[in-house]
N, C-alpha and C positions, 0 to 999 in steps of 0.2 A: 959271947955277947952277940945279940942280933943287930945287924946293921939296920939303921932307920931307912925306910924306902924313899926313893926319889919321888917327890910329888910334883906332878905337872898340872897346872891349872889349864883348863881347856874350855871349849865352847859350852859344855854342860855346866861348868862351875859359874861362869860369868853370865850366861844368857838364860839358863833354865833354872838352876838350883836356887840362886839368890832371889829372883822374883817369885819362885814357888814358895819360898819361906815367907816372903812378905805377904803373899796372898793367903797362905794357910794361917799365918798369925792373925791377919785381919778377920778371917772367918772365925777362928777360935775366940778372938776378942769379942766379936758380936754374939756368939752363941753362949759363952760362959760368963759374959760381963766382967772381964778381967779389969781390975783397977789400973789406971795408966802407969803407975810406977813398976808394975810387974810385967808389962808388955815386952820390954827387952829380954826379960828372962824367958818368956814364952817363945820369943824368936830364937833365943839360944837353944832352948830345948827342942824346938822344931828342927833347927839346923842340925843338932846332934843326931836326932832320929833319922833325918834324911842322909846324913853323912855315914852313919853306922849301918843302916839297913838297906839303903838304896844305892848310894854312890860307891861305897867301899865296903861291901858286906864281908869280904874275905880277909880284911886286914884291919884289926881293931885300932891301932895307933893312927893309921892314916885316916880312918873314918872319924876318929875323935878329933884330930887336928882340923880336917876339912869341915866337920860339923860346927866347930867353933868359928871357923872362917865364914861359913854360910850364915850362921846366926848373927854374927857381928856385922857382916857386910849388909845384911838385910835391915838390921836395926839402924845402922848408920845411913843407909840409902833412904829409908823411910823418914828418919829425922831430918835429914838434909832437904828432902823434897818438901816436907811440911814447913820447915823454917823458911825456905825460899818462897813458897806460896804465900805464907803470912806476910813476908816483907813486900812481895809484889802487890798484894792487896792493900797494904798500908800506903804504898807509893801511889797506887792508882787513886786512892781517896784524896790525897794531897793535891793532885793535879787536876 
């Protein structure tokens, strides 16, 4: 049985890969007119592609795991930012 590799998150993961997935997903959303319910799936697919082919091309299971991480983190970060911005705008209108 093959031992699962130790995965270290580093500068690439937090500062480059996740924002790259957000940006690429937004570009794909604009070009292909993806309906809103499918945008998180597009982020997941983009994250998987980056994880498998750019970040960890020599180890499939690590690339798969980190790809899911990139996609999920990007979708969560975008959703959180969007929700916070909407709440801030509602707050500004009340005052």
